[in-house]
C-alpha positions in Angstrom: 37.9 -3.1 23.3 34.9 -1.1 24.4 31.3 -2.0 23.6 29.1 0.9 22.4 25.4 0.6 22.9 23.3 2.1 20.1 21.0 5.0 21.0 17.5 4.9 19.8 15.2 7.8 19.1 11.9 7.9 21.0 9.2 5.8 19.3 7.0 7.5 16.8 3.4 8.1 17.5 1.1 5.6 15.8 0.1 6.5 12.3 -3.4 8.0 11.8 -3.5 6.8 8.2 -5.9 3.9 7.6 -3.7 1.9 5.4 -6.3 -0.8 4.9 -8.6 1.8 3.4 -5.8 3.2 1.2 -5.0 -0.3 -0.1 -8.6 -1.1 -0.7 -9.1 2.1 -2.7 -6.0 1.3 -4.8 -7.1 -2.3 -5.4 -10.5 -0.9 -6.6 -8.7 1.5 -8.9 -6.4 -1.2 -10.2 -9.5 -3.4 -10.9 -11.2 -0.6 -12.8 -8.1 0.0 -14.9 -7.8 -3.8 -15.6 -11.4 -3.8 -16.7 -10.7 -1.2 -19.4 -7.8 -3.1 -20.9 -9.7 -5.7 -23.0 -11.7 -3.1 -24.9 -8.5 -0.9 -25.4 -6.7 -4.0 -26.8 -9.6 -4.8 -29.1 -9.8 -1.3 -30.5 -6.0 -1.3 -31.0 -6.0 -4.7 -32.8 -9.0 -3.6 -35.0 -7.0 -0.4 -35.9 -3.8 -2.3 -36.7 -5.7 -4.8 -38.8 -7.6 -2.0 -40.7 -4.2 -0.3 -41.4 -2.7 -3.6 -42.8 -0.3 -3.9 -39.9 0.4 -7.5 -38.9 2.5 -6.9 -35.8 4.3 -4.1 -33.9 7.4 -4.5 -31.8 8.3 -2.3 -28.8 11.8 -2.3 -27.4 12.4 -0.8 -23.9 15.4 -0.3 -21.6 15.8 1.1 -18.2 18.2 1.3 -15.2 19.3 3.8 -12.6 15.7 4.8 -11.8 14.9 5.8 -15.4 13.4 3.8 -18.2 11.9 4.4 -21.6 10.6 2.9 -24.8 13.6 2.8 -27.1 11.7 2.1 -30.3 8.4 1.1 -31.9 8.4 -0.7 -35.3 5.3 -1.7 -37.3 5.3 -4.5 -39.9 3.1 -5.6 -42.7 4.2 -9.2 -42.9 8.0 -9.1 -42.8 8.2 -5.6 -44.2 8.7 -2.7 -41.8 6.2 0.1 -42.5 5.4 3.5 -41.1 2.8 3.4 -38.3 -0.2 5.3 -39.6 -1.4 8.4 -37.8 -4.8 6.9 -37.4 -6.4 7.8 -34.1 -8.5 5.4 -32.0 -10.4 5.7 -28.7 -8.4 4.8 -25.6 -10.2 4.6 -22.2 -8.2 5.7 -19.2 -8.5 6.8 -15.6 -6.7 9.9 -14.4 -5.3 10.3 -10.9 -7.7 13.1 -9.9 -10.9 11.9 -11.5 -12.8 8.7 -10.8 -14.6 8.9 -14.2 -13.3 7.0 -17.3 -11.8 9.4 -19.8 -12.0 8.6 -23.5 -8.9 9.9 -25.3 -8.2 9.9 -29.1 -4.7 8.6 -29.4 -2.6 7.5 -32.4 -2.1 3.7 -32.9 1.6 4.2 -31.9 0.6 6.1 -28.7 -1.8 3.3 -27.7 0.9 0.7 -28.3 3.3 2.7 -26.1 0.7 3.3 -23.4 -0.2 -0.4 -23.2 3.5 -1.4 -23.1 4.1 0.9 -20.2 0.9 -0.3 -18.4 1.8 -3.9 -18.9 5.4 -3.4 -17.7 4.1 -1.7 -14.6 1.6 -4.4 -13.9 4.0 -7.3 -14.4 7.3 -5.9 -13.4 6.7 -2.8 -11.4 10.0 -0.9 -10.8 11.6 -2.5 -13.9 13.6 0.7 -14.5 15.1 0.9 -11.0 18.7 0.0 -9.9 20.2 -2.3 -12.5 16.9 -2.2 -14.4 15.7 -4.4 -17.2 15.3 -4.4 -21.0 13.2 -6.4 -23.5 10.6 -6.4 -26.2 6.9 -6.6 -26.7 5.3 -8.0 -29.8 1.8 -6.9 -30.5 0.5 -9.6 -32.9 -2.6 -8.2 -34.7 -3.6 -11.4 -36.4 -3.4 -13.5 -33.2 -4.7 -10.5 -31.2 -2.0 -11.2 -28.5 0.7 -9.3 -26.8 3.9 -11.1 -26.0 6.6 -9.8 -23.6 10.2 -10.9 -23.4 11.6 -9.4 -20.2 15.3 -9.4 -19.2 16.0 -8.3 -15.6 19.5 -7.1 -14.7 20.9 -7.5 -11.3 24.2 -7.3 -9.5 25.2 -10.4 -7.7 27.5 -10.9 -4.7 28.7 -14.1 -3.2 30.2 -14.2 0.3 32.7 -16.8 1.3 33.9 -16.7 5.0 36.8 -18.7 6.5 37.9 -19.1 10.1 41.4 -20.4 10.5 
């Protein structure tokens, strides 16, 4: 049996990117986005309450590097109702502008945007590989958002024996 030595490419030149600065800018941006969330939630819950909606559920599913909201259902008590087309203000940052942008979005669009934002914050990459699925409950009376998250994964178990 012959032993083959691996051949390595020449080392790369050191990076000229200041990764500390890049990460600091991203942390600052993340903090600014997080600071917008409480007011966005308050406007959403105020809009839901004014529309007589007690809670909204959002189901999502993703795998294979693709994920989406599967459905949004609004309820008045235990009765499913149509989500009104009411628009509310939603504060956001865009990638190419450091200023806060106020958007007029429907209640349903704000629910969907917050669901995606919260998924990204808590389970970034939830749609990759085996993915994940679950459900949010936006409770207007308690003014809370509850997430039930189910992560899928492939498992492998190695057993080795020498005889």
